N, C-alpha and C positions, 0 to 999 in steps of 0.2 A: 518563842524561847530566845532569849537574848543570847547572842554569841554563838548560836547553833546554826550551822549552814547545812542545808539539804540540797543536793544536786538535782538537776532536772532528771537525770537517769534514775536516781533513788526514788523520786516522786513517781516517775512513770512505772517503775516496778511495783511500787505500793498500790497504785491505782489498778494495774493489771491483776495483781493478786486479789484485790477486793472484788473486781469484776468476776474473776474466776470462782472465788469462794461463795460470794453472795448470789450470783446470777448464772453460774455455769458457763460463762463466756470464756472459751479457751483461747481465742485469738482476738486481739484488738489492735487497731492502729490509733496511736495517740500522738498528738502534736502539742508540744509545750512551748510557750514563749517565755524566755527568761530575761530578767533585768535585775539590776541591783535594787535593793530595798530603798536606797536613797533616791533613786530615779522616779519613784512612784509618788504621785500626789495623793495623800490620804485625806 
């Protein structure tokens, strides 16, 4: 999505919610590595 920014915290909460809903995992420890889109070689 062009122009849309999602923070690492928002992503983490989304992943945790999916883990809880789909697999019943109530607690998870997640590590995210963040960088700007321009820094990534695609």
